[in-house]
C-alpha positions as CSV (number, residue, x, y, z in Angstrom):
1,M,10.7,1.5,1.2
2,P,8.1,-0.6,2.8
3,T,6.9,-3.9,0.4
4,F,3.1,-4.4,0.2
5,S,1.8,-8.1,-0.8
6,S,-0.4,-8.0,-3.5
7,K,-2.3,-10.6,-2.0
8,K,-4.2,-9.3,0.6
9,F,-7.8,-10.5,0.8
10,T,-8.5,-14.1,0.0
11,Y,-12.0,-14.5,-0.7
12,F,-14.4,-12.1,-2.5
13,I,-18.1,-11.5,-1.7
14,G,-20.2,-9.8,-4.4
15,I,-23.9,-8.9,-3.3
16,D,-26.7,-7.5,-4.9
17,V,-29.1,-6.1,-3.1
18,S,-32.9,-5.3,-2.7
19,R,-35.7,-4.7,-1.3
20,N,-36.8,-8.5,-0.3
21,K,-33.4,-10.4,-1.1
22,L,-29.7,-10.6,-1.4
23,D,-28.2,-12.3,-4.0
24,Y,-24.5,-13.0,-3.5
25,A,-21.8,-14.7,-5.4
26,V,-18.5,-15.9,-3.3
27,M,-15.4,-15.9,-5.1
28,R,-11.9,-17.6,-3.8
29,G,-9.2,-15.7,-5.6
30,K,-10.2,-15.9,-9.1
31,V,-11.8,-19.1,-8.7
32,F,-15.6,-18.8,-8.5
33,L,-17.3,-20.7,-5.9
34,S,-20.8,-20.4,-5.2
35,H,-24.1,-18.6,-5.3
36,K,-26.6,-18.5,-3.3
37,E,-29.9,-16.2,-2.8
38,G,-31.5,-15.6,1.0
39,L,-33.8,-12.7,2.5
40,N,-32.8,-9.7,3.5
41,D,-32.9,-10.0,7.1
42,L,-30.7,-10.7,10.0
43,A,-31.0,-14.2,10.6
44,D,-30.6,-15.1,6.7
45,I,-27.4,-12.9,6.6
46,Q,-26.3,-14.8,9.4
47,S,-26.8,-18.2,8.4
48,F,-24.8,-17.3,5.2
49,V,-22.1,-15.8,7.1
50,I,-22.2,-19.3,8.9
51,G,-21.9,-21.1,5.9
52,L,-18.9,-18.6,4.5
53,K,-16.8,-19.6,8.1
54,A,-16.8,-23.6,7.2
55,L,-15.1,-22.6,4.0
56,P,-11.5,-23.3,4.0
57,R,-9.2,-20.7,5.5
58,F,-11.9,-18.3,5.6
59,T,-11.8,-15.2,7.8
60,I,-13.6,-12.4,8.1
61,S,-10.7,-10.0,8.2
62,K,-9.5,-11.6,4.7
63,S,-12.1,-11.4,2.5
64,V,-13.8,-8.5,0.7
65,F,-17.4,-7.4,1.0
66,C,-19.0,-5.5,-2.2
67,M,-22.2,-4.0,-2.5
68,E,-24.6,-1.7,-4.3
69,Q,-25.8,1.5,-2.5
70,T,-29.5,1.0,-2.4
71,G,-30.1,3.0,0.3
72,I,-32.0,1.5,3.7
73,Y,-31.8,-2.0,1.8
74,C,-28.4,-2.5,3.1
75,N,-28.7,-1.5,6.5
76,H,-29.2,-5.0,8.1
77,L,-26.1,-6.3,5.8
78,L,-24.1,-3.6,7.1
79,N,-25.3,-4.0,10.2
80,F,-24.1,-7.4,10.7
81,L,-20.5,-7.0,9.3
């Protein structure tokens, strides 16, 4: 029987989505790291992700991005990720 690690993800990014802005909360494990607000456009999303890549041992594949379903307001973020 295969064994599975209970720690598949290192970073958790929660995102509150609205028409004009995104509100990010970043955690590493159970430790809160930061909060940031940005515009809901591709340039601001790219800037946020570049900032994430500067975090120690950050990789997209070891991160979970969680957001609410708000219809078309999620499209920029979903397409970028």
